[in-house]
Structures are given as C-alpha cells and as structure tokens.
VOPAGU-2260 file (C-alpha; in pm, 1 decimal, decimal comma):
REM VOPAGU-2260
SITE   aa  ch    i         X         Y         Z
SITE  MET   A    0    -732,1    1611,7    -717,3
SITE  ASN   A    1    -943,3    1306,1    -796,5
SITE  SER   A    2   -1172,8    1182,7    -523,3
SITE  SER   A    3   -1468,5     956,7    -470,5
SITE  ALA   A    4   -1612,8    1192,5    -210,4
SITE  SER   A    5   -1874,2    1339,2    -443,5
SITE  SER   A    6   -1979,1    1020,3    -625,2
SITE  ASN   A    7   -1983,1     754,3    -351,2
SITE  ILE   A    8   -1777,8     529,7    -581,0
SITE  PRO   A    9   -1472,3     411,3    -385,6
SITE  VAL   A   10   -1132,8     502,5    -523,8
SITE  VAL   A   11    -881,6     221,5    -476,2
SITE  LEU   A   12    -516,3     306,7    -536,0
SITE  ILE   A   13    -308,9      -3,3    -612,4
SITE  THR   A   14      69,0       5,7    -643,2
SITE  GLY   A   15     308,0    -255,6    -777,2
SITE  PHE   A   16     681,4    -247,7    -830,0
SITE  GLY   A   17     878,2    -228,4   -1152,4
SITE  PRO   A   18    1183,9    -428,9   -1255,8
SITE  PHE   A   19    1425,0    -534,5    -983,6
SITE  HIS   A   20    1782,0    -628,6   -1082,0
SITE  SER   A   21    1745,2    -929,0   -1315,4
SITE  VAL   A   22    1366,6    -953,5   -1267,4
SITE  LEU   A   23    1247,2    -761,6   -1572,1
SITE  VAL   A   24     876,5    -839,3   -1524,6
SITE  ASN   A   25     767,2    -787,7   -1166,7
SITE  PRO   A   26     462,3   -1002,4   -1077,6
SITE  SER   A   27     333,3    -734,3    -839,7
SITE  TRP   A   28     287,4    -495,4   -1131,2
SITE  GLU   A   29     134,2    -766,6   -1348,1
SITE  VAL   A   30    -125,9    -832,1   -1076,3
SITE  ALA   A   31    -192,6    -458,1   -1036,5
SITE  LYS   A   32    -251,5    -428,5   -1412,1
SITE  ALA   A   33    -482,9    -728,8   -1407,3
SITE  LEU   A   34    -690,5    -571,8   -1129,8
SITE  LYS   A   35    -727,4    -257,1   -1338,1
SITE  THR   A   36    -765,1    -401,6   -1688,5
SITE  TYR   A   37    -879,2    -760,9   -1697,3
SITE  LEU   A   38   -1095,5    -836,4   -1395,9
SITE  GLU   A   39   -1467,0    -765,1   -1387,4
SITE  TRP   A   40   -1586,4    -578,3   -1079,6
SITE  THR   A   41   -1939,9    -659,5    -965,4
SITE  CYS   A   42   -1960,5    -338,3    -760,0
SITE  PRO   A   43   -1860,1       6,7    -888,0
SITE  VAL   A   44   -1496,0      68,6    -796,7
SITE  HIS   A   45   -1258,2     322,7    -946,8
SITE  ILE   A   46    -920,2     149,8    -973,4
SITE  ILE   A   47    -603,8     357,4   -1005,9
SITE  ILE   A   48    -267,8     184,6   -1049,2
SITE  GLU   A   49      80,1     326,5   -1003,5
SITE  GLN   A   50     407,2     149,1   -1076,0
SITE  MET   A   51     682,2     226,1    -826,6
SITE  HIS   A   52    1052,7     209,1    -902,8
SITE  VAL   A   53    1244,6     -14,7    -666,5
SITE  THR   A   54    1413,7     284,3    -505,6
SITE  TYR   A   55    1362,6     450,4    -170,6
SITE  ASP   A   56    1362,3     798,4    -323,5
SITE  ASP   A   57    1084,7     717,2    -570,0
SITE  VAL   A   58     864,8     577,3    -295,6
SITE  SER   A   59     922,0     860,0     -48,1
SITE  ASN   A   60     866,0    1125,5    -315,2
SITE  ARG   A   61     562,2     978,9    -491,3
SITE  ILE   A   62     355,3     817,0    -217,5
SITE  PRO   A   63     260,2    1146,5     -44,0
SITE  ASP   A   64     175,9    1294,9    -384,6
SITE  CYS   A   65     -45,1     997,9    -471,5
SITE  TRP   A   66    -245,0    1041,4    -151,4
SITE  LEU   A   67    -297,4    1408,4    -226,9
SITE  LYS   A   68    -371,1    1358,7    -595,5
SITE  TYR   A   69    -623,9    1076,0    -562,9
SITE  ASN   A   70    -756,1    1109,5    -206,0
SITE  PRO   A   71    -814,4     732,1    -212,1
SITE  THR   A   72   -1075,9     541,7     -19,9
SITE  LEU   A   73    -832,2     251,6       9,5
SITE  VAL   A   74    -464,3     198,2     -70,5
SITE  ILE   A   75    -332,4    -147,3    -157,2
SITE  HIS   A   76      41,2    -191,3    -198,5
SITE  ILE   A   77     149,7    -514,5    -366,5
SITE  GLY   A   78     494,6    -672,3    -357,2
SITE  VAL   A   79     655,0   -1010,4    -415,7
SITE  ALA   A   80     780,7   -1236,9    -136,3
SITE  VAL   A   81    1010,6   -1482,4    -311,2
SITE  GLY   A   82     987,3   -1836,9    -180,4
SITE  THR   A   83     641,4   -1805,4     -28,2
SITE  LYS   A   84     346,2   -2016,1    -136,1
SITE  GLU   A   85      61,6   -1794,6     -17,4
SITE  ILE   A   86     -73,0   -1441,7     -27,3
SITE  GLN   A   87      34,8   -1257,3     286,6
SITE  ILE   A   88    -157,2    -960,0     425,1
SITE  GLU   A   89      95,4    -761,9     626,9
SITE  ARG   A   90       7,4    -629,7     971,2
SITE  TYR   A   91     305,5    -406,8    1061,9
SITE  ALA   A   92     569,8    -182,8     912,8
SITE  CYS   A   93     880,3     -55,9    1091,3
SITE  ASN   A   94    1044,8     282,5    1058,3
SITE  ASN   A   95    1411,1     185,8    1097,0
SITE  ASN   A   96    1683,5     -65,2    1000,6
SITE  TYR   A   97    1644,0     -32,3     624,2
SITE  CYS   A   98    1989,4    -152,1     522,4
SITE  TYR   A   99    1932,4    -330,5     189,4
SITE  PRO   A  100    2041,0    -125,2    -115,5
SITE  ASP   A  101    1776,3     -44,5    -376,5
SITE  ASN   A  102    1812,9     -48,9    -756,1
SITE  ASN   A  103    2027,0     264,2    -731,4
SITE  GLY   A  104    2253,1     104,0    -472,0
SITE  THR   A  105    2131,8     342,5    -201,5
SITE  ILE   A  106    1970,8     308,4     140,6
SITE  PRO   A  107    1767,1     567,7     335,0
SITE  ASP   A  108    1951,6     820,0     551,2
SITE  SER   A  109    1994,7     676,2     899,6
SITE  GLY   A  110    1818,7     364,5     772,1
SITE  ARG   A  111    1481,0     523,2     848,8
SITE  CYS   A  112    1162,5     566,7     654,3
SITE  ILE   A  113    1051,4     885,8     830,8
SITE  LYS   A  114    1343,9    1064,6     995,2
SITE  THR   A  115    1183,0    1251,1    1282,9
SITE  ASN   A  116     876,9    1233,9    1508,4
SITE  ALA   A  117     762,0     897,8    1376,3
SITE  PRO   A  118     673,4     580,2    1570,3
SITE  LYS   A  119     909,6     286,0    1555,0
SITE  THR   A  120     628,5      60,5    1430,1
SITE  LEU   A  121     293,2     125,5    1264,3
SITE  LYS   A  122       4,9    -117,2    1227,1
SITE  THR   A  123    -285,8    -124,1     986,5
SITE  LEU   A  124    -611,7     -51,8    1167,4
SITE  LEU   A  125    -815,8    -259,4     926,2
SITE  PRO   A  126    -937,0    -597,9    1062,9
SITE  ILE   A  127    -709,3    -811,0     847,5
SITE  ASP   A  128    -746,1   -1128,2    1057,4
SITE  ASP   A  129   -1120,6   -1136,7    1000,5
SITE  ILE   A  130   -1077,9   -1036,2     637,9
SITE  CYS   A  131    -824,0   -1312,7     584,5
SITE  GLU   A  132   -1064,4   -1572,4     722,1
SITE  ARG   A  133   -1353,9   -1448,1     508,7
SITE  VAL   A  134   -1146,7   -1441,6     191,1
SITE  GLN   A  135    -999,1   -1784,6     254,2
SITE  ARG   A  136   -1347,9   -1933,1     253,4
SITE  ARG   A  137   -1401,3   -1801,6    -100,7
SITE  THR   A  138   -1074,3   -1891,2    -275,2
SITE  ASN   A  139    -840,4   -2186,4    -312,5
SITE  VAL   A  140    -540,5   -1953,1    -302,9
SITE  PRO   A  141    -380,6   -1966,1      44,3
SITE  VAL   A  142    -416,1   -1632,5     228,6
SITE  ILE   A  143    -250,1   -1563,4     564,1
SITE  VAL   A  144    -163,0   -1269,2     789,2
SITE  SER   A  145     207,0   -1186,9     824,0
SITE  ASP   A  146     392,7    -989,2    1090,5
SITE  ASP   A  147     714,5    -939,0     892,5
SITE  ALA   A  148     706,9    -731,9     574,0
SITE  GLY   A  149    1076,8    -782,7     500,9
SITE  ARG   A  150    1246,4    -448,1     582,0
SITE  PHE   A  151    1303,3    -354,4     218,1
SITE  LEU   A  152    1100,4    -148,9     -31,5
SITE  CYS   A  153     781,7    -340,5      48,3
SITE  GLU   A  154     791,6    -250,2     415,5
SITE  TYR   A  155     924,9      95,4     333,8
SITE  ILE   A  156     628,1     184,4     111,2
SITE  TYR   A  157     389,9      33,5     366,0
SITE  TYR   A  158     523,6     253,5     645,6
SITE  GLN   A  159     494,4     561,1     424,0
SITE  SER   A  160     122,5     501,4     371,1
SITE  LEU   A  161      49,6     383,0     724,4
SITE  PHE   A  162     206,3     706,5     844,5
SITE  ILE   A  163     -48,8     895,8     635,5
SITE  ASP   A  164    -355,9     687,3     716,5
SITE  PRO   A  165    -350,7     342,1     883,1
SITE  LYS   A  166    -728,7     311,5     856,6
SITE  ARG   A  167    -723,1     274,5     480,4
SITE  THR   A  168    -386,4     113,3     403,5
SITE  VAL   A  169    -287,7    -250,6     352,4
SITE  PHE   A  170      17,0    -422,5     205,3
SITE  VAL   A  171     -22,6    -756,6      28,7
SITE  HIS   A  172     271,1    -983,7     -46,4
SITE  ILE   A  173     222,2   -1229,8    -328,3
SITE  PRO   A  174     431,6   -1533,7    -421,2
SITE  ASP   A  175     614,4   -1533,3    -750,6
SITE  SER   A  176     358,0   -1639,8   -1010,0
SITE  ASN   A  177     388,1   -1996,0   -1142,0
SITE  GLU   A  178     174,7   -2271,1   -1292,6
SITE  ASP   A  179     -12,3   -2322,0    -965,5
SITE  LEU   A  180     -55,2   -1953,9    -879,6
SITE  THR   A  181    -102,7   -1753,2   -1197,1
SITE  VAL   A  182    -142,5   -1376,3   -1223,0
SITE  GLU   A  183    -513,2   -1439,4   -1278,4
SITE  ASN   A  184    -542,6   -1652,8    -962,1
SITE  LEU   A  185    -356,5   -1396,7    -753,3
SITE  SER   A  186    -547,3   -1096,4    -885,2
SITE  GLU   A  187    -883,2   -1266,5    -827,8
SITE  ALA   A  188    -786,7   -1340,2    -466,2
SITE  ILE   A  189    -672,6    -981,3    -411,8
SITE  GLN   A  190    -998,7    -859,0    -561,5
SITE  LEU   A  191   -1179,2   -1051,6    -286,8
SITE  ILE   A  192    -949,8    -889,5     -29,9
SITE  ILE   A  193   -1034,0    -545,2    -169,0
SITE  TYR   A  194   -1408,3    -612,8    -154,2
SITE  GLU   A  195   -1375,9    -714,1     210,6
SITE  LEU   A  196   -1153,5    -419,2     299,3
SITE  LEU   A  197   -1398,0    -171,6     147,5
SITE  ARG   A  198   -1661,2    -287,2     395,4
SITE  HIS   A  199   -1444,1    -157,4     679,6
SITE  VAL   A  200   -1289,1     169,6     562,9
SITE  ASP   A  201   -1401,1     488,9     731,6
SITE  PRO   A  202   -1558,7     779,8     542,7
SITE  LEU   A  203   -1310,0     964,7     327,1
SITE  PRO   A  204   -1083,2    1222,0     492,7
SITE  CYS   A  205   -1063,5    1558,3     325,5
SITE  LEU   A  206    -817,8    1833,9     249,7
SITE  ASN   A  207    -836,6    2166,8     424,0
SITE  GLN   A  208    -804,9    2499,0     243,0
SITE  ASP   A  209    -424,6    2490,5     270,7
SITE  GLY   A  210    -399,9    2149,3     106,3
SITE  ASN   A  211    -325,7    1972,3     433,8
SITE  TYR   A  212    -452,0    1616,2     468,9
SITE  LEU   A  213    -666,3    1599,0     781,2
SITE  ILE   A  214    -607,2    1266,4     954,8
SITE  ASN   A  215    -679,5    1359,6    1313,3
SITE  PRO   A  216    -792,4    1723,5    1337,7
SITE  ASN   A  217    -813,1    1704,0    1719,0
SITE  VAL   A  218    -434,2    1729,7    1744,7
SITE  LYS   A  219    -287,0    2055,9    1624,6
SITE  LYS   A  220      67,4    1946,9    1549,4
SITE  THR   A  221     186,4    1972,1    1187,7
SITE  MET   A  222     486,8    1784,8    1050,3
SITE  ASP   A  223     634,8    1697,9     712,1
SITE  ILE   A  224     617,3    1339,5     598,6
SITE  THR   A  225     985,2    1358,1     497,3
SITE  SER   A  226    1256,6    1606,8     584,1
SITE  GLU   A  227    1322,0    1681,7     217,1
SITE  LYS   A  228     960,8    1712,3     100,5
SITE  SER   A  229     727,7    1971,8     247,7
SITE  LYS   A  230     438,6    1955,9       1,2
SITE  LEU   A  231     228,8    1734,4     223,1
SITE  ASN   A  232     172,9    1844,8     584,0
SITE  LEU   A  233       2,4    1594,8     809,0
SITE  LEU   A  234    -207,0    1710,5    1100,7
SITE  LEU   A  235    -155,5    1420,5    1338,4
C-alpha cells in the first residue's frame, strides 16, 4: 500500500476514462495524463493516474482496490460532458436508475451502484461552491457547480468513491477539448481545483490490522462495498 501518511506529501489519485464507442481518444484521460506528466506543481504532490474502462464492472471492481492500494489524500474522477462549455464540479451522485449500457452492452444489476444498505444519494463533503468561486477568479476557463452527474459511468464511479469517503472525493466533468478549451487549458484549471481541494481535506484515514478502511470507527457495522467483492470492508 502506498500512502502519504508518513511523508506529509499528499497523494492525489486521478482517474480518467478510456475509449468509448467511436471516441478512441477520451479527453478525460488526456487531461489526467497532462496532470501527471506535463504540468509543473509548485507544491509537492504525488499524482497517481488510473485509466478506467467504460464498463460498470471495471469501475466497481477497481475503485475499492485503488482506495486500498494508494490510501489517497484526495480522489479526483474526471469525465467528459459532451455539449457543455465549462468545467463542472459535481455535487451529488445517485445509487439507482443506471439504465444506459456500457461498452460491454451491460447495465448494473437492479440498476444500482451499491446493491444493499446504501443511501439513495451521496454528496461530496468538500466545500465545492467556495472552491469554484476561488478557482474562477484565477482562470479564464468557466467553472461551475453541477447537481446532475448524468447517471452513467461518470456518476457511477462518483458514487463508488463517495460511498468510501465523501470527505476526500470529487468528480469533475470537462467539455470535449477544442480550439478554445485545449487539454492544457483544462488540466491547468483542474490543477487549481486540486490545490484548493487539498486545503480542505481531513487528515488521512488509516487501515486497521485486518485491512479494513476506517471511515467512521464510532459505528461498528461492517458491510461490503459490492455484493460480489468482499476484499474491502467499510466500517461505516
């Protein structure tokens, strides 16, 4: 397990999506790569990037593992919102009504992200309204807060991470890159968002001796994050 707990250098896990149908180069992954490879960071930050397949199974299997493997200070999921002209920081994610087929032509069982004992809606606990205002003063790229993440893989991955830790999870929708909003423009704006978010994250959670991820140790209930996968037990 990699962690920033012993070095005080924040670990930021950034995910983007891979190809989707006829879209062979997904801008969300291009921006994630730019944040890792091309941008200069003025403060020490350990950036980890993971490309997600546009399938529900890949997300539900890998996201819990990523949290355990990296124990991140902050998780930023990036996706593309076609037709938008601004960066959108998402506030909510819903657990049900996932009815759009993924790249494999499948949808989640019962249309749910987490099958049992999960809230209908989860909300990031980071102050994204204030962060949006602060970032907007420092970039010409439009940045807004959104209350609708789209009920597809973007919202699905967001719910998965919010279910693990809403105090260190944010989803960012980007417009499709073009001449006005290049990958460089978008990644620089998201870098500003990350800097602001890092000012508000709580101290890192830790794993207990059984490998359980302690979110709220005051409540003794243990559940699996998915019905098929029991590697990661959350003490909620």
